[in-house]
KOLZABA-849370 format. One line per field, with one value per residue (C-alpha): residue number from 0; x, y, z. Coordinates in Angstrom, 3 decimals, padded with zeros to 6 digits. Layout:
residues N
resi = c(NUM | ...)
x = c(X | ...)
y = c(Y | ...)
z = c(Z | ...)
end
This chain:
residues 424
resi = c(0 | 1 | 2 | 3 | 4 | 5 | 6 | 7 | 8 | 9 | 10 | 11 | 12 | 13 | 14 | 15 | 16 | 17 | 18 | 19 | 20 | 21 | 22 | 23 | 24 | 25 | 26 | 27 | 28 | 29 | 30 | 31 | 32 | 33 | 34 | 35 | 36 | 37 | 38 | 39 | 40 | 41 | 42 | 43 | 44 | 45 | 46 | 47 | 48 | 49 | 50 | 51 | 52 | 53 | 54 | 55 | 56 | 57 | 58 | 59 | 60 | 61 | 62 | 63 | 64 | 65 | 66 | 67 | 68 | 69 | 70 | 71 | 72 | 73 | 74 | 75 | 76 | 77 | 78 | 79 | 80 | 81 | 82 | 83 | 84 | 85 | 86 | 87 | 88 | 89 | 90 | 91 | 92 | 93 | 94 | 95 | 96 | 97 | 98 | 99 | 100 | 101 | 102 | 103 | 104 | 105 | 106 | 107 | 108 | 109 | 110 | 111 | 112 | 113 | 114 | 115 | 116 | 117 | 118 | 119 | 120 | 121 | 122 | 123 | 124 | 125 | 126 | 127 | 128 | 129 | 130 | 131 | 132 | 133 | 134 | 135 | 136 | 137 | 138 | 139 | 140 | 141 | 142 | 143 | 144 | 145 | 146 | 147 | 148 | 149 | 150 | 151 | 152 | 153 | 154 | 155 | 156 | 157 | 158 | 159 | 160 | 161 | 162 | 163 | 164 | 165 | 166 | 167 | 168 | 169 | 170 | 171 | 172 | 173 | 174 | 175 | 176 | 177 | 178 | 179 | 180 | 181 | 182 | 183 | 184 | 185 | 186 | 187 | 188 | 189 | 190 | 191 | 192 | 193 | 194 | 195 | 196 | 197 | 198 | 199 | 200 | 201 | 202 | 203 | 204 | 205 | 206 | 207 | 208 | 209 | 210 | 211 | 212 | 213 | 214 | 215 | 216 | 217 | 218 | 219 | 220 | 221 | 222 | 223 | 224 | 225 | 226 | 227 | 228 | 229 | 230 | 231 | 232 | 233 | 234 | 235 | 236 | 237 | 238 | 239 | 240 | 241 | 242 | 243 | 244 | 245 | 246 | 247 | 248 | 249 | 250 | 251 | 252 | 253 | 254 | 255 | 256 | 257 | 258 | 259 | 260 | 261 | 262 | 263 | 264 | 265 | 266 | 267 | 268 | 269 | 270 | 271 | 272 | 273 | 274 | 275 | 276 | 277 | 278 | 279 | 280 | 281 | 282 | 283 | 284 | 285 | 286 | 287 | 288 | 289 | 290 | 291 | 292 | 293 | 294 | 295 | 296 | 297 | 298 | 299 | 300 | 301 | 302 | 303 | 304 | 305 | 306 | 307 | 308 | 309 | 310 | 311 | 312 | 313 | 314 | 315 | 316 | 317 | 318 | 319 | 320 | 321 | 322 | 323 | 324 | 325 | 326 | 327 | 328 | 329 | 330 | 331 | 332 | 333 | 334 | 335 | 336 | 337 | 338 | 339 | 340 | 341 | 342 | 343 | 344 | 345 | 346 | 347 | 348 | 349 | 350 | 351 | 352 | 353 | 354 | 355 | 356 | 357 | 358 | 359 | 360 | 361 | 362 | 363 | 364 | 365 | 366 | 367 | 368 | 369 | 370 | 371 | 372 | 373 | 374 | 375 | 376 | 377 | 378 | 379 | 380 | 381 | 382 | 383 | 384 | 385 | 386 | 387 | 388 | 389 | 390 | 391 | 392 | 393 | 394 | 395 | 396 | 397 | 398 | 399 | 400 | 401 | 402 | 403 | 404 | 405 | 406 | 407 | 408 | 409 | 410 | 411 | 412 | 413 | 414 | 415 | 416 | 417 | 418 | 419 | 420 | 421 | 422 | 423)
x = c(052.154 | 054.306 | 055.425 | 056.724 | 060.467 | 060.656 | 057.852 | 058.127 | 055.109 | 055.314 | 059.045 | 060.967 | 064.497 | 065.453 | 068.966 | 070.009 | 071.824 | 073.840 | 074.730 | 078.014 | 080.024 | 079.805 | 076.009 | 076.364 | 078.494 | 076.033 | 073.173 | 075.101 | 076.075 | 072.693 | 070.097 | 066.486 | 067.010 | 067.651 | 070.070 | 069.745 | 067.591 | 065.816 | 066.879 | 064.553 | 066.679 | 063.645 | 059.999 | 056.849 | 058.171 | 055.700 | 057.212 | 056.529 | 059.112 | 058.155 | 060.503 | 062.390 | 061.863 | 064.727 | 064.153 | 066.163 | 066.558 | 067.086 | 067.583 | 069.964 | 072.713 | 071.161 | 067.753 | 067.757 | 068.729 | 071.575 | 069.630 | 066.732 | 069.052 | 070.689 | 067.270 | 066.362 | 069.645 | 068.922 | 072.224 | 070.031 | 066.898 | 063.958 | 062.649 | 059.081 | 057.198 | 057.545 | 059.946 | 059.551 | 062.327 | 061.863 | 065.191 | 068.926 | 070.328 | 073.729 | 074.613 | 077.269 | 076.811 | 079.668 | 083.030 | 084.755 | 081.724 | 081.889 | 085.625 | 088.371 | 091.343 | 093.840 | 092.539 | 093.708 | 091.312 | 090.954 | 090.122 | 087.601 | 085.849 | 085.258 | 084.425 | 081.816 | 080.415 | 079.758 | 078.031 | 075.775 | 074.863 | 076.978 | 078.803 | 082.590 | 082.171 | 079.823 | 082.264 | 085.151 | 083.165 | 082.529 | 085.969 | 087.597 | 084.654 | 084.838 | 088.614 | 088.305 | 085.596 | 087.544 | 090.678 | 093.104 | 095.830 | 098.195 | 096.647 | 093.957 | 096.443 | 097.500 | 095.881 | 092.914 | 094.393 | 096.952 | 094.223 | 093.321 | 089.672 | 089.268 | 090.632 | 088.458 | 085.237 | 086.266 | 086.500 | 083.412 | 081.298 | 082.640 | 081.556 | 078.155 | 077.144 | 078.574 | 077.070 | 073.570 | 071.667 | 067.886 | 068.120 | 071.080 | 071.482 | 074.074 | 074.660 | 076.780 | 079.604 | 080.122 | 081.286 | 084.683 | 086.635 | 087.731 | 085.336 | 086.060 | 085.195 | 082.060 | 080.962 | 081.516 | 079.499 | 076.549 | 076.563 | 076.472 | 073.655 | 071.600 | 072.255 | 071.082 | 068.018 | 067.135 | 067.534 | 064.913 | 067.106 | 065.524 | 067.756 | 067.834 | 070.112 | 071.129 | 072.639 | 072.896 | 073.219 | 069.741 | 070.364 | 071.480 | 068.402 | 066.150 | 067.985 | 068.335 | 065.255 | 061.601 | 060.539 | 062.160 | 061.534 | 062.502 | 063.644 | 063.581 | 064.352 | 063.768 | 060.414 | 059.457 | 057.756 | 057.325 | 057.105 | 056.672 | 058.363 | 062.124 | 061.586 | 058.944 | 061.156 | 064.243 | 062.379 | 061.143 | 064.575 | 066.307 | 063.616 | 064.221 | 067.972 | 067.373 | 065.016 | 067.789 | 069.572 | 066.445 | 066.616 | 062.826 | 061.486 | 058.044 | 057.567 | 058.219 | 055.826 | 057.197 | 054.566 | 054.634 | 053.991 | 051.143 | 052.048 | 048.435 | 048.630 | 049.599 | 053.142 | 051.968 | 050.739 | 053.888 | 055.492 | 058.215 | 058.663 | 056.232 | 056.282 | 054.082 | 057.091 | 057.082 | 054.712 | 055.904 | 053.761 | 055.059 | 057.855 | 058.371 | 060.840 | 061.502 | 063.088 | 065.484 | 062.522 | 061.270 | 058.280 | 057.038 | 057.688 | 057.241 | 059.854 | 063.215 | 065.830 | 068.895 | 071.851 | 069.560 | 069.684 | 066.788 | 065.874 | 064.240 | 062.033 | 060.808 | 058.288 | 058.181 | 056.037 | 057.533 | 055.133 | 058.039 | 061.209 | 064.336 | 067.785 | 069.684 | 067.334 | 068.512 | 066.842 | 067.914 | 066.742 | 067.239 | 066.918 | 066.173 | 065.662 | 062.814 | 064.515 | 064.912 | 068.648 | 069.833 | 071.274 | 072.112 | 071.501 | 072.667 | 071.502 | 072.515 | 074.468 | 076.588 | 077.025 | 078.390 | 075.368 | 072.856 | 069.504 | 070.221 | 067.675 | 064.064 | 061.337 | 057.961 | 055.404 | 058.033 | 057.411 | 060.491 | 061.397 | 064.639 | 066.088 | 068.690 | 070.167 | 071.764 | 072.228 | 070.557 | 073.204 | 071.037 | 069.821 | 066.326 | 063.604 | 061.447 | 062.925 | 061.470 | 062.485 | 062.303 | 062.811 | 063.901 | 063.802 | 065.850 | 067.118 | 070.563 | 073.291 | 075.692 | 078.650 | 078.888 | 075.451 | 073.416 | 070.772 | 069.382 | 065.842 | 064.552 | 061.207 | 060.255 | 061.226 | 058.700 | 058.426 | 057.355 | 057.225 | 058.285 | 060.533 | 060.679 | 064.045 | 063.766 | 066.465 | 068.458 | 068.555 | 071.717 | 073.693 | 076.191 | 075.048 | 075.856 | 074.818 | 075.126 | 073.788 | 075.128 | 076.530 | 080.121 | 080.191 | 083.738 | 086.068 | 088.369 | 091.975 | 094.502 | 098.256 | 101.134 | 103.938 | 107.648 | 108.888 | 110.738 | 109.098 | 106.633 | 103.530 | 103.339)
y = c(-022.733 | -024.916 | -028.491 | -029.555 | -030.168 | -031.259 | -032.380 | -033.355 | -034.664 | -035.001 | -035.773 | -036.450 | -037.639 | -039.169 | -039.969 | -042.026 | -040.087 | -041.914 | -040.400 | -042.374 | -044.185 | -047.434 | -047.377 | -047.885 | -051.001 | -052.339 | -051.995 | -054.079 | -056.766 | -056.817 | -056.415 | -055.853 | -052.874 | -049.451 | -047.321 | -044.330 | -041.252 | -040.203 | -036.872 | -035.497 | -033.379 | -032.476 | -033.093 | -033.196 | -031.025 | -030.290 | -028.405 | -028.118 | -026.418 | -025.748 | -025.923 | -022.678 | -021.370 | -020.039 | -020.903 | -019.539 | -021.797 | -019.781 | -020.746 | -020.739 | -023.345 | -026.670 | -025.733 | -028.673 | -026.891 | -029.204 | -032.342 | -031.141 | -030.661 | -034.051 | -035.674 | -033.856 | -034.933 | -038.468 | -038.782 | -039.353 | -041.515 | -039.968 | -041.826 | -041.120 | -039.246 | -039.179 | -037.392 | -036.833 | -035.272 | -034.540 | -033.776 | -034.178 | -032.653 | -031.051 | -030.130 | -028.272 | -029.439 | -030.170 | -028.947 | -031.901 | -034.185 | -036.209 | -035.638 | -038.200 | -036.408 | -038.735 | -038.002 | -034.977 | -032.154 | -033.408 | -036.932 | -035.588 | -033.590 | -036.791 | -038.722 | -036.156 | -035.898 | -039.626 | -039.417 | -036.723 | -039.053 | -037.581 | -039.783 | -039.675 | -037.858 | -035.238 | -034.500 | -034.201 | -031.626 | -029.577 | -029.954 | -026.826 | -024.694 | -026.180 | -025.676 | -022.093 | -021.303 | -022.870 | -020.934 | -022.933 | -023.203 | -026.177 | -027.420 | -029.029 | -031.915 | -032.084 | -034.243 | -032.527 | -033.137 | -030.432 | -027.837 | -024.959 | -024.691 | -021.854 | -023.923 | -026.807 | -024.824 | -023.244 | -026.638 | -028.036 | -025.026 | -025.088 | -028.734 | -028.139 | -025.182 | -026.378 | -029.862 | -028.825 | -029.517 | -029.357 | -028.612 | -026.900 | -026.968 | -024.749 | -024.977 | -021.981 | -023.053 | -019.484 | -018.405 | -019.720 | -017.978 | -014.477 | -011.700 | -011.914 | -015.587 | -014.972 | -012.327 | -014.785 | -017.418 | -015.091 | -014.091 | -017.754 | -018.473 | -015.677 | -017.118 | -020.550 | -019.039 | -017.119 | -020.296 | -022.110 | -024.126 | -024.765 | -023.358 | -024.114 | -021.706 | -021.858 | -018.685 | -016.570 | -013.511 | -011.987 | -009.428 | -012.103 | -014.216 | -011.230 | -010.364 | -013.832 | -015.787 | -015.898 | -017.561 | -018.501 | -020.960 | -020.645 | -023.751 | -023.769 | -026.785 | -029.145 | -027.684 | -025.527 | -022.649 | -020.185 | -020.421 | -016.896 | -014.041 | -013.675 | -010.446 | -011.877 | -014.882 | -012.751 | -010.404 | -013.272 | -014.949 | -011.773 | -011.203 | -014.687 | -014.053 | -010.907 | -012.712 | -015.219 | -012.364 | -011.310 | -012.178 | -012.025 | -013.736 | -014.126 | -010.368 | -010.332 | -011.642 | -012.511 | -012.127 | -013.348 | -010.349 | -010.485 | -008.855 | -007.666 | -005.611 | -001.962 | -001.032 | 000.130 | -003.371 | -005.114 | -005.890 | -008.524 | -007.986 | -006.245 | -005.691 | -004.227 | -002.293 | 000.498 | 001.993 | 003.503 | 006.599 | 007.670 | 007.302 | 010.222 | 011.460 | 015.175 | 017.583 | 020.408 | 022.511 | 019.712 | 019.096 | 015.518 | 014.198 | 010.939 | 011.664 | 013.375 | 014.135 | 011.959 | 013.489 | 015.578 | 015.642 | 014.222 | 013.358 | 010.150 | 010.953 | 008.149 | 008.911 | 006.545 | 006.186 | 004.078 | 001.699 | 000.219 | 001.865 | 001.413 | 001.401 | 001.931 | 002.683 | 002.326 | 002.893 | 002.008 | 001.714 | -000.355 | 000.994 | -001.440 | -001.064 | -002.519 | -005.929 | -006.238 | -005.602 | -003.809 | -000.463 | 000.664 | -000.530 | 000.810 | 001.861 | 004.166 | 001.419 | 000.729 | 004.512 | 004.769 | 006.830 | 006.221 | 007.660 | 006.372 | 005.642 | 006.509 | 006.338 | 004.691 | 007.095 | 009.140 | 010.297 | 010.984 | 011.658 | 010.185 | 011.581 | 010.323 | 012.884 | 011.693 | 012.289 | 010.081 | 009.460 | 006.756 | 005.644 | 006.988 | 004.503 | 003.230 | 002.290 | 000.956 | 001.904 | -000.546 | 000.760 | -001.061 | -000.328 | -002.207 | -001.911 | -002.668 | -002.889 | -005.822 | -007.213 | -006.236 | -005.076 | -007.294 | -006.255 | -007.543 | -006.917 | -006.277 | -004.540 | -003.469 | -004.379 | -003.099 | -001.984 | 001.620 | 003.567 | 003.895 | 006.631 | 007.576 | 008.925 | 011.241 | 012.081 | 015.143 | 017.525 | 019.167 | 015.935 | 014.381 | 011.560 | 008.297 | 004.664 | 002.049 | 001.871 | 005.027 | 008.293 | 008.571 | 012.230 | 011.867 | 014.824 | 015.010 | 016.197 | 016.370 | 016.338 | 016.710 | 014.154 | 014.922 | 013.483 | 010.209 | 009.372 | 006.539 | 007.058 | 004.566)
z = c(-048.470 | -050.703 | -050.318 | -046.921 | -046.759 | -043.106 | -040.850 | -037.176 | -035.311 | -031.539 | -031.733 | -028.502 | -027.765 | -024.436 | -023.214 | -020.240 | -017.561 | -014.899 | -011.525 | -011.450 | -014.157 | -012.177 | -012.506 | -016.234 | -015.624 | -013.033 | -015.496 | -018.052 | -015.519 | -013.763 | -016.524 | -015.651 | -013.365 | -014.816 | -012.870 | -015.162 | -014.996 | -018.223 | -019.710 | -022.368 | -024.692 | -026.802 | -025.998 | -028.137 | -030.958 | -033.755 | -036.695 | -040.421 | -042.629 | -046.232 | -049.186 | -049.727 | -046.189 | -044.065 | -040.418 | -037.491 | -034.456 | -031.272 | -027.656 | -024.738 | -024.365 | -023.457 | -024.883 | -027.325 | -030.556 | -031.550 | -030.625 | -032.775 | -035.764 | -035.238 | -035.271 | -038.496 | -040.126 | -038.826 | -037.000 | -033.937 | -033.883 | -032.041 | -029.009 | -030.073 | -032.772 | -036.530 | -038.887 | -042.630 | -044.738 | -048.443 | -050.094 | -049.675 | -046.498 | -046.179 | -042.599 | -040.653 | -037.109 | -034.709 | -035.966 | -037.607 | -037.933 | -041.137 | -041.660 | -041.199 | -039.568 | -041.242 | -044.741 | -046.694 | -047.419 | -050.984 | -049.836 | -047.321 | -050.035 | -051.999 | -048.828 | -047.759 | -051.244 | -051.334 | -047.941 | -049.396 | -052.262 | -055.067 | -057.524 | -057.919 | -061.227 | -059.756 | -056.932 | -059.388 | -061.373 | -058.238 | -056.637 | -058.112 | -056.983 | -053.469 | -053.217 | -054.456 | -051.903 | -049.018 | -050.052 | -047.920 | -050.569 | -050.496 | -047.265 | -049.413 | -049.854 | -046.200 | -043.480 | -041.884 | -038.419 | -039.257 | -039.878 | -037.602 | -036.564 | -039.064 | -041.951 | -040.885 | -041.006 | -044.328 | -045.961 | -044.266 | -045.261 | -048.804 | -049.183 | -047.601 | -049.782 | -053.104 | -053.335 | -054.457 | -051.222 | -051.046 | -047.319 | -045.628 | -041.849 | -040.143 | -036.377 | -035.224 | -037.551 | -038.741 | -035.295 | -036.444 | -039.189 | -040.074 | -040.969 | -044.726 | -044.831 | -042.782 | -045.272 | -048.122 | -046.255 | -045.698 | -049.347 | -050.334 | -047.868 | -049.421 | -052.882 | -051.738 | -050.080 | -053.236 | -055.330 | -053.245 | -050.862 | -047.463 | -044.689 | -040.955 | -039.198 | -035.524 | -034.140 | -031.001 | -033.260 | -033.013 | -035.752 | -038.189 | -037.478 | -038.155 | -041.360 | -042.862 | -041.773 | -042.818 | -039.547 | -036.301 | -033.492 | -029.835 | -027.978 | -024.162 | -021.958 | -024.876 | -025.889 | -028.858 | -027.088 | -029.960 | -033.749 | -035.113 | -036.963 | -036.312 | -034.444 | -032.099 | -031.343 | -030.778 | -028.435 | -026.282 | -026.331 | -025.152 | -022.523 | -021.126 | -021.066 | -019.036 | -016.692 | -015.833 | -014.042 | -012.134 | -008.419 | -008.139 | -011.254 | -009.742 | -010.000 | -013.761 | -016.366 | -019.812 | -022.512 | -026.113 | -028.312 | -030.811 | -034.127 | -034.508 | -031.329 | -031.216 | -030.316 | -026.906 | -026.177 | -027.426 | -024.111 | -023.729 | -019.962 | -017.640 | -013.896 | -011.191 | -009.869 | -012.457 | -015.014 | -018.294 | -018.640 | -022.053 | -024.585 | -026.960 | -029.525 | -029.143 | -031.602 | -030.682 | -029.553 | -027.241 | -029.485 | -029.823 | -033.354 | -035.268 | -037.917 | -038.177 | -040.796 | -041.073 | -039.159 | -036.964 | -033.161 | -031.177 | -027.597 | -026.435 | -023.428 | -021.143 | -018.415 | -015.424 | -012.328 | -009.538 | -007.821 | -005.879 | -004.586 | -006.705 | -005.115 | -008.392 | -011.273 | -014.892 | -018.262 | -021.763 | -025.338 | -028.462 | -032.006 | -034.840 | -038.576 | -040.609 | -040.949 | -037.187 | -037.051 | -033.955 | -035.034 | -031.515 | -027.962 | -024.609 | -021.151 | -018.342 | -016.571 | -019.677 | -020.066 | -016.489 | -015.524 | -012.754 | -011.812 | -008.324 | -005.642 | -006.492 | -003.862 | -004.357 | -005.828 | -007.691 | -011.243 | -013.385 | -016.999 | -018.348 | -021.575 | -024.050 | -026.456 | -029.690 | -033.408 | -036.030 | -038.732 | -040.241 | -043.642 | -044.328 | -043.411 | -040.567 | -037.189 | -033.938 | -030.431 | -027.516 | -023.992 | -020.852 | -017.136 | -014.517 | -010.971 | -009.596 | -012.245 | -011.798 | -013.732 | -017.388 | -018.416 | -016.083 | -013.572 | -010.303 | -011.466 | -014.981 | -014.747 | -018.264 | -021.808 | -024.322 | -027.918 | -027.627 | -030.876 | -034.484 | -035.862 | -039.537 | -040.658 | -043.672 | -046.234 | -045.247 | -048.215 | -046.874 | -046.416 | -048.819 | -051.088 | -049.330 | -049.028 | -046.301 | -042.731 | -041.072 | -042.337 | -041.140 | -042.257 | -043.589 | -044.004 | -047.013 | -047.146 | -049.966 | -049.317 | -051.747 | -051.745 | -052.076 | -055.405 | -054.956 | -051.626 | -051.292 | -049.227 | -046.361)
end
């Protein structure tokens, strides 16, 4: 490993939480007696991030992600523990932080640049590049208070990524802005990553974390519970999200997957209520296969044995590419289908039939089993969520030449235009 850029040793941050506003006043007027309850936003965090690494920070709302980043950027002082930062940090945290709403965009660029440690001359040299990246036109000379949230994040991101940071921290800022600007931001992040900048990236977009990051950490109730590959962290994060909907969490065990285990052992959620007997990919002749041609039709067969009765059984699957991006995910509940009630001791085989219009390569299939669909894609009980098998997609010799993620199989038409008419 290379030189450490950020090191946290047993870092904790505690806030005071008052039951009533008047308790805060009483504590000031009557010192010596605390009327507050301690709230530990982060607890005993140990983390080393090496220079040039891209780290994804994942967790549910209130897990401590933002507090962790504010401690690293030193806008918050830790209650205990030690923090070492080697390099200049540029951060996009809360929308609007570091900007004066009364200043113009131009003035805020210089103001932020000075905060980041740049000289007036250095900022002037970079200003045209920042303004071009932000692409907010004449608003660059208008007060920031007149900006929309999208314009605000454009300017803030442009400053953050064009001031030569050693460490860049982004906290969900890219959730704001149109798709074209987001694409430009991701391209710039990749450029910074490739140039050796250390990146900390907070996002609820699991696919983006898998695609962009070298490592990921999972925060839960203020504690760092997993530091592993992006895919391992994302799997456990999604399993915990599903468990929140489970009405009987004691019956479900969430396991951290070990990358050295076989796929059959890679279980994110397991339960004593159902046993997955097999997961197979079948060709058109119902033969079990491990590979298929792009654009071919296959069947995903899932064999289940019920150890507990299900009142409304559902199954689903998730297909991911080699970088961990979700290519497709659905289940019978989302498809308006239902297996219905299944008695204890029943053995069933559920099948999904679909085409594979995918780029040749290796894909993984995760299967899930749940009972009692509720709301929009939620379940009363989630019984199984496990990585089950790999599928190799081979080039189809009969297909058109194409590039991208999926083959849209486009049709082509040619129409003549009447002279003098413009095509709309």
